N, C-alpha and C positions, 0 to 999 in steps of 0.2 A: 023094745027100743033098739035101734041099730047102734052098734058100738063104733066109736071113732077108730079107724084103722091105725095100728101102731106104726110109728116111723121106723124106717129101716136103719139100723145102726151100721156105721161104717167100721169095718173090722180094723182093729188097731194095727194089725200087720200091714194093711195098705198104707197107713200114714207113715209107719216106719220105713216101708219100702220106698215111698215117694221121696222122703227126706234123704234117704240113703242114695237114691238115684241122682238127686240134685247135687249132693256132695261129690259124688263120683264124677258128675259132669264138670263141676268147677275144677276139681283136681286134675282131670285129664285135659282140660282146655284152658288152664290158667295163663299160659303164655299168650294164647290168642286173645283172651279177654283183656290182658294188660295192654297189648298192642292196640286193640280197639279203643280203650279208654284214652290212651296217649294220643291216638289220632283225633279223637273228639276234642281233647283239650287244645291240641295244636291248631286245629281248625278254628276253634273259638277265638284263640289268641290272634291268629292271622286276620280274622274278620274284624276284631277290635282294632288292630293296628291299621288296617285299611280305612276303617271309619274315621279313626283319629287323624290319619293323614289327609283325608278329604275335608275334615273339619278345619284343619290348619290352613289348607289351601283356600278355604272359604272365608278366611279372616278370623279364625278363632272360635267360630260358632258353627252349630250344625244347621238344623232347620231354620233357626232364627236368621242365620246369615242369608239363606236363600230367600226367606221372606223379606228381609231388609232390602236385598237387591231388587226384588220384585217391586217393592213399594217405591224405591228410588227410581226405578225405570218408569213406573206409572206416573210419578211426580214430574219426571223429566218430559215425558210425552205430553203432559198437560201444559207445561211451560211452553213447549213448542207450538201449542195451539193459540197462543196469545195473538190478539188482533195486531197486525203489522202497523207500523207507523205510517200515518197518512198526513203529510204537511198541509193538506187542504182542510182537514177536519180536526186534527190534534193541536193542542196547545204545546208549543215547543220553544226551546232556547238552544242556541248553538248552530252548528253547521248541519243543515238538513240533508246534506249529501255525505255526512260523516260515516266512517266505517263501523262505528259502534253507536247503538241506540240504547239509552237508559229510559225505560218506561216505568215511571213511578206511580203506583196506586196509593193515594194518600187521603188524609182526613184533616181538615183545617183545625179541628179541635183536639186532635190526638197529640199528647205530650211527646211521644216518640217521634212523630212526624215533625214536630216543632224543633226537636233536637237534631233531626237529620237534615232539615232544610238548609242550614248554613254549610253542611258538608257538601250538599249538591251544588250550592252556589260557589264554593271554593273549587270544586271539581271543574265547573264550567270556566272559571277564570284560568285554571291551569291547562285545561285540555279543550279550549273553545273550538279549535279547528278539527279536533279528532272525535268529538262527542256531540250527540244531540240529546237533549233532555226533554222527555215527553211527560206531561203531567196529566194524570187521569184521576177521577174522583172515586173514592171508596169510603163513603161516610158510614161509620159504625153506628148501630142503632142506639147504643147507650151514651152517645155524645149528642145531646139535644141541639147543639148549634151547628153540627157538621153539615147536615142536609141543607138548611137555610143558607149557610155561607157558600156552599158549593153552587146552589142555584143562583145566588146573587153574583158569583164570579162569572157564571155563564151569561147572565144578563149584561154585565159589564163588557164582556167580550163581544157580545152581539151589537150593543149600542155604542161601542167605542172602538176597541181594537184588541188584538192579541197582546200587544205591549201593555195595554191597560189591564188586561186579565192578570198578567204577571205582577204588575205594580200593586194591584189589589191584593193578590195572594201574599206577596212579600210583606205588605202592611198588616195583614191578618196575623201572620206568623209572628211578626215583631211585637204586635200588641198582645197576642196570646202569651208570649214569653214574659212580658212584664206585668200582665194582668190588667192592663188599662183598657182592653177591649170590652171588659165587663162593666166599665163605669166606676163610679166612686163607692158604690155599695158593695162591700166584700161578700155579703150574703147573696148577691144577685148572681145567678148562674146562666142567665140568658143574655145573649148579645142583642141589644135593642136595634130596631129598624133604623133609628136615627144614626146610630153608630155605623151600621152597614152602608147607609146612603152617604154618610160623610166620607167613608173610605172609598166608595165608588166615585164620588165627585173628585176626590183628591187624585184618583187614578186617571181621571180624564173623561169620565162618562157623564152623560146627562142625567141629573138626579130624577127628574120626573119620568123619564123613559125607563130607568132602572126600577123605580118604584112600581110602575105599571106592570112591568115584566115580573117582578117578584109577586105582586098581588094576584096576578093571573095564573100563577103556578106553571108558567110556560116552559120552564126548564126542569120541572120535576122528573119527567120521564127520561130526559137526556142524562141526568145524573144517575138515575137508576140503571140505565143501560150501560153506562160507564162501569159501574160497580159490578154488574152482571158479567161483563167481559173479563174483569179481573178474577171473579170467582171461577169462571170457566177455565182460566189459565192456571188455576191452583192457588191463587192468593187467598189467604184466610185471615190476615191481619195487616195492620199498617205500621210503618210504611212497608209496602211490598214492591220492590224495585227489580225489574227484570232486565238483565243485560242481554242484548241481541247484537251479534256481530255479523258482518258480511262474510266472515269466514265460516259461518254456520253455527257458531257457538251460542248456546242459550243457558243462562244461569241466573238464579235468584239471589239477590242480596238480602239475607235474612234479618230484617229489622234495621234499627238505627246504628249501623256500624260506624266506627270512627273513620276519618279520611284515609289513614294509612292502610287499614284493612281493605277498604273499597279499592284503593289503588292497586293493591296486591292482586285482588280478584280481576281487575281490569287488564293487567299486564298481558295475560294470555289471549286477550281478545283484540287488543290494539294492533 
């Protein structure tokens, strides 16, 4: 049977010699090694200071600041893609030739829209010659009355006038605020057709024509198209109001801000 070859042993003198050589190298080059280490440390610190300086210039964050700026730029680009105001097709109040357009994407059942509606009314009273208020539909899926009310408002507009559209809308918000739009049953969560037709008639529309329009679903797609244009512009909730000025400025009013804050935002656009 063949024997396993024995492993060659490394002479102890070699190990001692290697360690001694290494020690000699360290001793003879100590100054050079210290300089190299100091250079490395200084380089590291310089790089850290440069990075910190860049972070501070970016607003106190590193990559996050770059990402935030990128997200903000993308959101701004979306806003600039909003469908421009067209007095022939849009529902509007105010001076159609105004320097500033407020395009509101709203939901008749949204409590925040209800809160914001009086703010918009007050703005138009104060800046009627400087602003035009455009109302577009953005019915949220979890508001069961939003889509039917939006369609009814379009029927009122078609079979009466744009003034009737606004009267209908004002009445809806007013009755949503006090809860009377839902009738006498507090458990009822649906606005009845009788209530809708009553509001339509009070706004100046023909009851039978509005009912036929509602039943035919004639305005369903128009409301959906309105919402799609808002989504395309970056609107994700209601109210979503976009400021557009002839100076070229575009800005989103984020939600139901109070009058004073909206006025502050408007100052740079007027």
